[in-house]
N, C-alpha and C positions, 0 to 999 in steps of 0.2 A: 488813886495815888500809886504811882510806880517809881520805885527808887532807882537811880542811876546805877548801872552795873548788875541789876538783878533780873532774874527771869521769874515772871509771875506764872504760877501753875493753877491759878484760880479757875480757869476755864478749860483745862485740858480734858477733864472727864465729860463735861456736858457739851462742849463745842469743839474739842480736839485742837485747841490752839494754845500757844504760849504767847504772852505779851512781854516784850523785852525792851528795856530802856537803856540807851547808851547816852554818851555826852551830847549827841546831836538831836536825839528825839526818841520816838517809840516806833517799833515795828512788830509785826505779827508773824510768827512761824507756825505753819501748818503741821500738826502732829502726825504726819504720815511718813513712815520710812520710805525712801525712794528705792528700796530693794524689792520688797514684796508687800508693802502696805501695812505693816504692823505699826503700833503706836509706841514710839520710843519713850523713855523715861528721862526726866531731867534729874541728873545727879549733882546736886548743889556742891557737895564736898569735892567732886572731881571736876566741876565746871564743864560738864558735857551732857549731851543727850546720848543715851545708849539704848539701842534697840534690843529688846529681850529675845527676839526670835532668832536672829543670826549674827548678832554682835556688832552691827555697824555702829560707829561712833561719830558724833557731830559736835563741832564747837558751839559755844553760846550763840554765835552768829548764824549757825546752821551749816557751816562748811563740813563736808565729809572728810574724815581723816583716818578711819580704820574700818575694816570689815567689807562685806560685799556690795554695799550700796553704790550705785554707779554715779551718783551726783549729789549735790547738797540738798538740804531740805528746802521746801518751797516757802516763799513769803506770800502773805495775803494782803489785799488792799485794806488800808486803814485811813479813816478820815474823822473829822469832828463834826458831829451833828449840830443843828441850830441850838440845841440845849446844852452844848458843851460836852456831851457824852461821846465816847469812842464808838464808831461804827466800823464793823469788820464785814467785808464783802468776800465770802468764800468763793464766789464764782470768778473772781479776778485773781489770778496767781502771778507771781513774779519769780522768774527763774534766773539763777545766777549764771548758768551756762549760756543764756541768751543776753547777758549783760543788762538785766532788767531790775536789779536791786536798787539802782539809782534813779529809776523812773518815777514820775509823779504818782503818788498813791502808795508807793512801796514803803514809805516811812512818813510819820507825822512829826514834823520838826517843831520842837517846843523850846 
């Protein structure tokens, strides 16, 4: 169960991913700062991801807006399995700068 407008931190420690639901559906953000690879933290009260290593900040959608990170966070492939469970494929990444956030598999429309 993922609430519209919220970021789920349930899998950040074990899988290094956040699951985000917006009005259109669900997408997965890889918890790897695009600066030097640290794991940012989701700051719910500030509605942003903040990297503790060098201060890069990212919006809920993963867009970079402060600090030294050169680009937005990466999204990962998401799909529904035959049993209705969410499946995340970390080997398939979607990059904003390559205009891939709208490609099939970058979001699960629900």
